[in-house]
C-alpha positions in Angstrom: 101.4 144.3 123.3 100.7 143.0 126.7 101.5 145.5 129.0 103.5 143.8 132.2 102.2 144.5 135.8 104.9 143.6 137.9 104.4 144.0 141.7 107.5 144.8 144.2 109.7 142.2 144.9 110.2 142.2 148.9 110.6 139.6 151.6 107.4 140.0 153.0 105.5 139.8 149.5 107.2 136.6 148.8 106.4 135.3 151.6 102.8 136.2 151.6 102.7 134.7 147.9 103.8 131.4 149.7 100.9 131.5 152.5 98.7 132.2 150.1 99.7 128.2 147.6 99.5 126.7 151.6 103.2 125.4 151.2 103.6 125.6 147.8 106.3 126.9 145.3 107.7 130.2 146.8 108.7 133.2 144.4 112.1 132.5 145.6 112.3 128.9 144.8 112.6 129.6 141.1 111.5 126.2 140.5 110.7 126.8 136.6 114.4 126.7 135.8 116.6 127.9 132.7 114.1 129.9 130.3 112.7 128.3 127.2 114.5 129.1 123.9 117.9 129.8 126.1 120.7 128.7 123.9 123.2 125.8 125.8 126.5 125.8 123.6 129.6 124.2 124.8 132.2 122.2 123.5 135.2 119.8 124.6 139.1 120.8 124.3 141.9 117.5 124.2 145.2 118.3 125.6 148.1 116.1 124.4 151.6 115.7 123.8 154.1 114.0 121.6 157.4 112.9 122.7 156.6 114.7 125.7 156.2 118.1 124.0 153.1 119.6 124.6 150.7 120.0 121.6 148.5 122.3 120.5 144.5 121.3 121.9 141.9 119.9 119.6 138.9 121.2 119.6 135.8 119.4 119.5 132.9 120.3 117.6 130.2 123.2 119.3 127.1 121.7 120.4 124.4 124.0 120.5 120.5 123.4 121.8 117.5 125.4 122.8 116.1 124.8 126.2 112.6 123.8 125.7 109.2 124.9 126.6 108.2 122.9 130.0 104.8 122.9 130.4 103.3 122.7 134.2 101.2 124.7 136.4 99.7 124.2 140.2 95.8 124.6 141.1 95.4 125.4 144.3 92.5 126.3 146.7 92.7 129.4 149.3 89.5 128.8 150.9 90.2 126.6 153.8 87.0 125.4 154.2 83.6 125.3 152.4 82.6 128.8 151.3 79.4 129.1 153.6 76.6 130.4 151.8 72.6 131.8 153.4 70.2 130.0 152.2 67.0 132.2 151.4 66.8 134.0 147.7 68.9 133.3 145.3 72.8 134.3 145.7 74.4 135.8 142.2 78.2 136.7 144.5 79.0 133.4 146.1 82.3 133.6 145.5 85.4 130.6 145.9 89.1 131.8 145.4 92.0 129.6 143.7 95.5 130.4 142.9 97.5 129.3 139.8 101.1 128.7 139.5 103.1 128.7 136.4 105.7 126.4 137.2 107.1 125.8 133.9 110.1 127.9 132.5 107.8 130.0 129.5 105.1 132.8 130.2 102.1 131.4 129.3 98.6 132.2 129.0 95.9 130.2 131.0 92.5 129.3 130.0 90.5 128.8 133.0 87.2 126.6 133.6 84.6 126.7 136.2 82.6 124.1 136.5 79.8 122.5 139.0 80.5 118.9 140.0 78.2 116.0 139.7 76.3 115.5 142.6 77.2 113.0 144.6 81.0 114.4 144.4 82.7 113.9 147.7 83.3 117.6 149.7 86.9 118.2 149.0 87.6 119.3 152.7 86.1 115.8 154.2 83.7 114.6 156.1 80.3 113.0 155.2 78.4 115.3 153.1 78.7 115.2 149.3 77.4 117.6 146.6 74.0 117.8 146.3 72.5 120.8 144.5 73.8 123.0 141.4 75.9 125.9 142.0 75.3 127.3 138.3 76.9 129.9 136.2 80.3 129.8 137.7 82.4 132.7 135.9 85.6 134.1 136.5 85.1 137.0 138.0 88.8 138.7 139.4 92.4 138.0 138.7 95.2 139.5 140.5 98.5 138.5 140.2 100.3 137.8 144.2 103.8 138.2 144.9 106.4 139.4 143.4 105.0 137.6 140.2 104.3 139.4 137.4 101.4 138.6 134.3 99.8 140.5 131.6 96.9 142.9 131.9 93.4 141.9 133.4 90.2 142.9 132.2 86.7 142.2 133.2 84.9 139.2 132.3 88.6 137.4 131.3 88.4 133.8 131.3 92.2 133.7 131.7 95.2 134.5 132.8 97.1 136.9 130.8 101.4 136.4 130.3 101.8 134.4 133.9 105.6 134.5 133.9 107.3 131.6 135.0 107.4 131.4 139.2 104.4 133.7 139.3 101.1 133.3 140.4 97.3 134.5 140.2 94.4 134.9 142.9 91.4 133.8 141.0 87.9 134.7 142.0 85.2 131.9 141.1 81.7 133.6 141.4 78.6 131.0 141.3 74.9 131.4 141.7 73.4 129.4 144.7 69.5 128.3 144.3 66.7 129.7 146.3 65.6 128.1 149.1 68.6 125.0 149.3 68.4 122.9 153.1 70.9 124.0 155.4 73.8 122.1 155.6 73.8 120.9 152.1 77.1 120.8 149.9 77.8 121.9 146.0 80.9 121.1 144.8 82.8 123.4 142.2 86.3 122.5 140.3 88.9 125.4 138.8 90.8 123.7 135.4 93.8 126.3 134.2 95.0 124.8 131.3 98.3 126.4 129.4 98.1 128.2 126.0 100.7 130.6 124.1 101.4 134.0 125.2 100.3 135.6 122.2 101.5 139.0 123.4 98.5 140.5 123.0 95.3 141.1 125.6 93.7 137.6 124.0 94.3 133.8 124.7 96.6 132.7 122.6 97.1 129.6 120.8 96.4 125.5 122.1 99.6 124.5 122.9 100.8 120.7 121.0 102.7 118.5 123.2 105.9 117.3 121.5 106.2 114.4 124.7 107.2 111.4 122.4 108.3 113.1 119.2 112.3 113.6 118.2 114.3 116.2 120.0 115.3 118.8 117.4 117.8 120.9 119.3 117.4 124.1 117.3 113.9 124.0 118.2 111.9 125.1 121.3 110.0 122.3 121.5 106.5 121.4 124.3 106.6 119.2 126.9 103.7 118.7 129.0 105.3 118.3 132.6 101.6 118.0 134.7 102.4 114.7 135.8 99.3 114.4 138.3 95.8 114.1 137.8 93.6 116.8 139.5 89.9 115.7 140.5 88.3 117.7 137.9 86.7 115.9 134.7 89.4 115.2 131.9 92.1 116.1 133.8 94.8 113.6 133.1 98.3 113.6 133.8 100.3 114.9 130.6 97.1 117.0 129.6 99.0 121.0 129.6 96.8 121.2 133.0 95.8 121.3 136.1 92.6 121.4 138.8 91.1 121.2 142.2 87.8 121.3 144.0 86.1 123.2 146.1 82.9 124.0 147.7 79.8 125.8 149.0 78.2 125.1 152.2 74.5 126.6 152.6 74.7 127.9 156.3 71.9 129.1 157.5 70.2 130.2 160.8 67.5 127.6 162.5 65.2 129.3 165.2 63.4 128.0 167.5 60.3 129.7 169.6 59.7 128.4 173.2 57.2 130.1 175.8 56.9 128.4 179.7 55.2 129.7 181.8 55.9 129.3 186.0 54.1 130.2 188.8 56.0 132.2 190.9 53.7 133.3 194.0 50.3 133.2 195.2 48.0 135.2 197.8 48.1 131.9 199.9 51.6 129.7 199.9 53.5 133.1 198.3 56.5 131.8 197.1 56.4 128.4 198.3 55.0 125.6 195.8 52.4 128.3 194.6 49.8 127.4 192.2 48.2 129.1 190.0 44.7 130.7 191.4 43.5 134.1 191.0 45.7 136.6 192.1 48.6 134.5 191.4 51.8 135.5 189.5 52.5 133.9 186.7 56.3 134.2 184.9 56.7 133.8 181.2 59.6 133.1 179.5 60.1 133.0 175.7 63.4 132.0 174.2 64.6 132.5 171.4 67.9 129.9 170.1 69.5 129.5 167.2 70.9 125.7 166.4 72.0 126.3 162.6 75.3 127.8 161.5 74.1 131.7 160.5 73.7 134.3 162.6 69.9 135.9 162.6 68.6 139.1 162.6 65.7 139.5 164.4 63.0 142.0 164.0 59.8 141.4 166.5 57.9 139.2 168.7 54.5 139.6 169.7 52.3 138.3 172.4 48.4 138.6 173.1 47.5 137.8 176.6 43.9 136.3 177.4 41.6 138.2 179.3 42.0 136.3 181.9 45.4 137.5 182.6 46.5 141.1 183.6 50.3 142.3 182.5 52.4 143.0 185.3 53.5 146.4 185.3 57.2 145.2 187.8 58.6 142.0 187.3 57.3 140.9 190.6 60.6 138.7 192.2 57.4 136.7 194.2 59.5 137.4 197.3 57.8 136.3 200.4 55.3 137.6 202.4 52.4 136.2 200.4 50.7 139.5 200.7 54.0 140.8 198.2 52.6 138.7 195.0 50.7 141.9 194.1 50.2 143.2 190.3 52.4 147.0 190.8 54.9 146.2 194.3 57.5 148.0 194.2 59.3 146.1 197.0 59.4 142.9 194.7 59.9 144.7 191.7 62.4 143.3 189.2 62.0 145.9 186.6 60.3 149.1 186.3 59.3 148.6 182.8 57.9 144.6 183.6 60.7 143.4 181.4 63.7 141.6 181.3 66.2 139.6 179.0 69.5 137.6 179.3 71.2 136.3 176.3 74.2 133.6 176.3 75.6 130.7 174.4 73.5 127.7 173.9 69.7 127.0 173.9 68.8 129.1 177.0 66.9 129.7 178.6 68.5 132.1 181.1 68.1 132.5 184.5 66.3 136.4 185.7 65.8 136.9 189.2 68.4 140.4 189.3 67.6 143.7 188.7 70.4 144.3 186.3 68.5 142.2 183.6 65.9 144.2 184.0 64.8 145.7 180.3 65.2 149.6 179.5 64.0 149.8 176.1 62.5 147.5 173.2 60.0 145.9 175.1 56.6 147.4 175.6 52.8 146.2 176.6 49.7 148.0 175.5 46.3 146.5 176.9 46.9 143.0 176.5 49.6 143.0 173.5 52.8 142.4 174.0 55.8 143.3 171.6 59.4 142.5 171.9 61.6 144.6 169.3 65.1 143.3 169.2 66.5 145.9 167.5 66.1 148.3 170.6 65.9 145.5 173.2 68.5 146.3 175.7 69.7 146.0 179.4 73.0 145.7 181.7 73.2 141.9 181.2 71.6 141.5 178.5 73.7 144.2 176.9 73.2 147.1 174.2 70.4 147.0 171.6 71.8 144.0 169.4 68.9 142.1 166.6 71.8 139.7 165.9 71.4 136.3 167.6 74.9 134.4 166.8 74.9 130.4 165.6 74.6 128.3 169.2 73.2 131.5 170.9 70.1 132.2 173.0 68.0 135.2 173.7 65.1 135.3 176.6 62.7 137.7 177.8 60.5 137.6 180.8 57.4 139.2 181.8 55.4 138.3 185.0 50.7 138.4 184.4 48.5 137.7 187.5 45.9 135.4 187.0 42.1 137.6 187.0 
């Protein structure tokens, strides 16, 4: 026999379940109606008189019938947008989430089929994107009853819902494999179809249901009537087929990084900081900006820069302030950084602006001879923030250092 798992029926659970189904049937709605197999019996009674004298009422015959099995279900998306997947190596655990609700009046098993849709299928969430790659090996990876409903036991690997009772719902997780090296912003559309089967009182999928719609009524027999009147978007899902379906999607979301380096003279020994030129003895401010214009965060590791022999690293990050005699390597009075580096981060594509000592780096940036190394896992400064190698989508990091022209 099937083991039945029933969660505690509370107002909160019912509200949460209703929210999960995006306002579809709540547990308190009791949309299923009278349970199938229920015997409906009644009769009539005629009262009359003869010459004004009341007579014994005359009963009619007793009429009875069994309530038939109304087969109906709703498949809905839980995800509010395409599920983001990072491009690169193949992803085998990308999960889309659905709910299946038994809107019928009989406990049913539901076979589940998750399939990749054809190229060109429209994005079910709207927009101009269409399906352009294959999400393969889609499988049911988890089934959990939600709200105050109940279902039979779930065993890992089951591709069906076991004994879902009327007005109950289950959350279904679908796992697909996303191929490697897909272009950023591309889409794969998948479908989930739930088809009603008989509840066979075992931990296996029951027998297929035979629709009695159009057949003669047999009052003493529980007949099966498919009541799913709306066609779903999955291939083969037509009205009155004992099934329902919905679409979901995976969206490739990756970081798109750019590295931009600029060189700006900030002072020279003749002009100071008034229209300085790149003459010997001039300080040149280098700014290296990493911008993420993609849709996913990137974890930065290291950046290296090798200065040519005609340059000497400035150990103090000279500010370039007047007078011109201050334009010398290691000038403490004009120093913006004891380490020779500064860093800022912000929203957009940058570069940031450095000009105060609080932008100076305290760790993560080194100059050994002509070799510049920026370790983003350790990079820190008061304005930049604590060490954080993550560069969010739509953000930038700019690192500054100076070099003197030999």
